[in-house]
MITI-882031 format. One line per field, with one value per residue (C-alpha): residue number from 1; residue in one letter; x, y negated, z negated. Coordinates in Angstrom, 1 decimal. Layout:
BEGIN
k <- (NUM|...) .
r <- (a|...) .
east <- (X|...) .
north <- (Y|...) .
up <- (Z|...) .
//
This chain:
BEGIN
k <- (1|2|3|4|5|6|7|8|9|10|11|12|13|14|15|16|17|18|19|20|21|22|23|24|25|26|27|28|29|30|31|32|33|34|35|36|37|38|39|40|41|42|43|44|45|46|47|48|49|50|51|52|53|54|55|56|57|58|59|60|61|62|63|64|65|66|67|68|69|70|71|72|73|74|75|76|77|78|79|80|81|82|83|84|85|86|87|88|89|90|91|92|93|94|95|96|97|98|99|100|101|102|103|104|105|106|107|108|109|110|111|112|113|114|115|116|117|118|119|120|121|122|123|124|125|126|127|128|129|130|131|132|133|134|135|136|137|138|139|140|141|142|143|144|145|146|147|148|149|150|151|152|153|154|155|156|157|158|159|160|161|162|163|164|165|166|167|168|169|170|171|172|173|174|175|176|177|178|179|180|181|182|183|184|185|186|187|188|189|190|191|192|193|194|195|196|197|198|199|200|201|202|203|204|205|206|207|208|209|210|211|212|213|214|215|216|217|218|219|220|221|222|223|224|225|226|227|228|229|230|231|232|233|234|235|236|237|238|239|240|241|242|243) .
r <- (m|r|q|d|l|g|r|f|k|f|g|a|h|q|f|l|c|k|s|d|w|t|d|a|d|h|g|i|l|d|a|v|r|r|l|g|c|s|l|f|e|v|s|l|g|d|d|v|q|f|d|l|k|r|a|r|r|h|t|e|a|l|r|i|e|l|t|v|g|p|g|n|l|w|p|q|v|c|n|i|s|a|d|e|p|h|h|r|q|l|g|l|a|w|h|k|k|i|l|e|q|a|a|e|l|g|a|v|t|y|c|a|a|m|y|g|h|p|g|h|v|c|r|r|p|p|p|a|d|e|l|p|g|t|a|e|d|l|r|t|l|p|n|s|l|i|a|s|g|f|r|w|w|s|m|s|r|f|r|i|h|l|v|n|t|a|a|e|a|v|s|l|v|q|m|a|d|h|p|n|l|r|v|n|l|d|t|y|h|m|i|t|e|e|r|d|y|g|a|a|i|r|r|v|s|p|l|l|a|t|k|r|m|a|w|m|m|a|f|r|v|l|r|g|r|d|v|p|y|l|g|t|p|l|d|p|q|l|h|k|p|n|r) .
east <- (3.4|5.0|1.8|0.0|2.5|0.9|-1.9|0.3|2.3|5.8|7.2|9.9|10.0|12.1|13.7|15.5|17.6|17.5|15.6|14.6|13.3|14.6|14.4|17.8|16.4|14.4|17.4|16.1|12.8|14.5|16.4|13.3|11.5|14.4|14.1|10.6|8.7|5.7|5.0|6.9|6.3|7.5|7.7|6.4|6.7|7.3|11.0|10.6|10.4|10.6|8.7|5.6|4.3|7.8|7.9|4.4|5.4|8.5|6.6|3.7|6.3|7.7|4.2|5.0|2.2|3.1|1.9|2.6|3.4|4.1|7.5|9.4|8.7|5.3|4.9|3.9|1.3|-0.6|-2.4|-6.0|-6.4|-4.7|-6.5|-6.1|-8.8|-6.4|-3.9|-6.7|-7.5|-4.0|-3.7|-6.6|-5.4|-1.8|-3.2|-5.4|-2.3|-0.4|-3.4|-3.4|0.3|-0.3|-3.0|-0.8|1.9|-0.7|-0.4|-3.0|-3.2|-2.0|-0.6|-0.4|-1.1|-3.1|-5.5|-2.8|1.0|3.8|5.6|2.4|1.8|-0.6|-0.1|-3.6|-7.0|-8.6|-11.3|-14.7|-14.8|-11.2|-12.0|-15.5|-13.9|-10.9|-13.5|-15.5|-12.4|-11.4|-14.7|-14.1|-11.1|-11.8|-12.6|-12.0|-8.3|-6.6|-7.8|-7.7|-8.2|-6.5|-4.9|-3.6|-1.8|-2.0|1.4|3.1|2.2|5.7|5.0|1.4|-1.5|-4.6|-4.6|-2.3|-3.9|-5.7|-9.0|-8.6|-7.8|-11.0|-13.1|-11.9|-12.4|-15.9|-16.6|-15.3|-17.6|-15.5|-15.9|-12.2|-10.6|-8.8|-6.4|-2.7|-1.0|2.8|4.7|7.2|4.6|2.5|5.3|4.8|0.9|-0.4|0.2|-1.6|-0.9|-3.4|-6.2|-5.2|-5.2|-8.6|-10.0|-9.1|-9.8|-13.0|-11.0|-7.5|-5.9|-2.2|0.3|3.9|5.0|7.9|6.9|5.8|2.8|1.4|1.7|0.0|-3.0|-3.3|-3.5|-6.3|-9.7|-11.1|-9.4|-10.9|-8.0|-9.3|-6.0|-3.2|0.1|2.1|5.2|7.8|9.5|11.7|12.9|13.6|17.3|18.1|18.3) .
north <- (25.3|24.1|24.3|22.1|19.2|18.2|16.7|14.0|11.1|10.5|7.1|5.1|1.9|-1.1|-1.0|2.2|-0.2|-3.7|-6.1|-8.9|-8.3|-10.7|-11.0|-9.2|-5.9|-4.4|-1.9|-0.3|0.4|2.1|4.4|5.2|6.2|8.4|10.1|11.0|8.6|6.9|4.7|1.9|-0.4|-4.0|-6.2|-9.7|-12.5|-16.2|-15.7|-13.7|-15.4|-13.7|-13.8|-11.8|-11.6|-10.4|-7.7|-6.6|-6.3|-4.1|-1.8|-1.4|-0.6|2.1|3.4|2.7|1.8|-0.9|-1.3|-4.2|-4.6|-7.6|-6.4|-9.6|-12.9|-12.8|-15.6|-14.4|-16.9|-15.4|-12.7|-11.7|-10.3|-13.0|-14.5|-17.9|-18.7|-20.9|-18.1|-15.8|-18.2|-18.6|-14.9|-14.6|-17.3|-15.7|-12.3|-13.8|-15.6|-12.3|-10.5|-13.2|-12.5|-8.8|-9.1|-11.3|-8.5|-5.9|-4.0|-1.2|-1.7|-3.7|-1.6|-3.5|-3.4|-6.5|-6.0|-7.5|-8.3|-5.8|-6.8|-8.3|-6.1|-7.5|-5.7|-6.4|-4.6|-5.3|-8.0|-6.5|-8.7|-8.0|-5.1|-6.5|-9.9|-8.3|-6.2|-9.3|-11.1|-8.1|-8.0|-11.4|-10.3|-10.5|-7.1|-7.9|-8.9|-5.5|-2.3|0.2|-2.1|-2.5|0.2|0.0|2.4|3.1|2.0|3.1|1.6|0.1|-2.0|-3.0|-2.6|-2.6|0.5|3.4|6.6|8.1|7.9|4.3|3.4|5.3|3.4|0.0|0.8|1.9|-1.2|-3.5|-1.9|-3.3|-1.4|-1.4|-0.6|2.8|4.4|5.2|7.7|7.4|10.1|7.5|6.0|9.2|11.0|9.0|9.0|12.3|15.8|17.6|16.3|18.5|17.2|13.6|14.1|15.9|13.2|10.5|12.5|10.7|7.4|8.8|7.0|7.0|9.2|8.3|11.7|13.9|16.9|20.2|20.4|17.4|19.2|22.4|20.4|18.2|21.1|22.7|22.3|20.9|17.5|15.4|13.1|9.7|8.1|9.0|8.3|10.6|8.6|11.0|8.0|8.7|6.1|2.7|1.6|-1.2|-4.4) .
up <- (6.8|10.0|12.0|9.4|9.7|13.0|11.0|9.6|10.9|9.4|8.7|7.0|5.0|5.8|2.3|3.3|5.5|4.2|1.9|4.4|7.8|10.6|14.4|14.5|13.2|16.1|16.4|13.2|14.8|17.8|15.3|13.3|16.6|17.7|14.3|15.1|13.0|14.4|11.4|9.8|6.9|7.0|3.8|3.9|1.4|1.0|1.6|4.9|8.3|11.8|15.1|14.2|17.9|19.2|16.5|17.5|21.2|20.3|18.1|20.5|23.2|20.9|19.9|16.3|13.9|11.5|7.9|5.7|2.1|-0.1|-1.2|-0.9|-2.6|-4.3|-6.8|-10.2|-10.5|-7.4|-9.4|-8.8|-12.3|-14.3|-17.3|-15.8|-13.2|-11.2|-10.9|-9.7|-6.9|-6.0|-5.9|-3.4|-1.2|-1.1|-0.1|2.5|3.9|4.1|5.7|8.4|9.0|9.0|11.7|13.9|13.4|14.7|11.4|10.9|7.1|4.2|1.3|-1.9|-5.8|-5.0|-7.9|-10.0|-9.8|-10.3|-13.6|-15.1|-18.1|-20.8|-24.2|-25.4|-25.4|-22.0|-21.9|-21.0|-17.9|-16.6|-14.2|-13.0|-12.4|-10.4|-8.4|-7.6|-6.3|-4.2|-2.7|-1.2|0.8|4.6|6.1|9.7|10.0|10.3|11.7|8.8|5.9|2.6|0.5|-2.9|-5.2|-9.0|-10.6|-13.6|-16.9|-17.1|-13.9|-14.4|-17.0|-15.0|-12.9|-13.7|-12.7|-9.7|-11.6|-12.5|-8.9|-7.7|-10.3|-9.2|-5.6|-6.3|-8.5|-5.8|-3.2|-0.3|3.1|3.9|0.5|0.2|-2.2|-1.7|-3.9|-4.6|-6.6|-7.7|-9.9|-10.4|-12.2|-15.4|-15.3|-13.8|-15.1|-12.3|-8.8|-7.1|-9.4|-8.8|-5.1|-5.2|-7.4|-4.9|-1.7|-0.7|-0.7|0.1|3.1|2.6|0.7|-0.1|-1.2|-0.8|-2.8|-1.5|-3.9|-2.1|1.3|-0.2|-1.5|1.5|4.0|2.1|3.6|0.3|0.7|3.5|4.7|5.9|7.0|9.3|8.0|5.5|4.5|3.0|1.3|-1.7|-4.1|-2.6|-3.0|-5.3|-3.4) .
//
């Protein structure tokens, strides 16, 4: 097992330390690097303000790759899959704004459930145009802002209604047909939706770019030759602390 670990990069999430990133937090990056991590995820949102270029210089000096997620203030009305057309337009504009910030930060990827909004659960039969409409909106996202593109993960049915399983994530990525879309798997959400982690990983493998996993089964499957791994980071993140 140990010799296989060299295939992966290990990282940490900002939320392990604090909820809102500021210019005073560069010491966290130093500590993360001393622990051997070469990947770090920063959370952006409308309530977060810091010097993006300064943070970029610091992480580049440490040789840390940054990823970005929309874990802070993300207005509920900014929802690409909302029933209201105006809310969908607000969602596209909001994600494009965060992508521009991620590019200035030097992030290698944007990890988000951007096909909807966490907490938006519609208890109704899905309209026939819901997934195609969402895919069409996702196709308009700019593909040149960040190096490795956009990655999303399926989320528990208790958090979102549109994409809950690995198979559904693959279906929407294929429907969107965007050159930079990939899939992230997170055992925090998979535990309520998947009964066979190995099968889920293999199903996603052609599009698998990031894994947030802490379970040994994931290591056993991922080190197998039958799962081509398109991405670099493996984030052994457990549950995020309450903020």
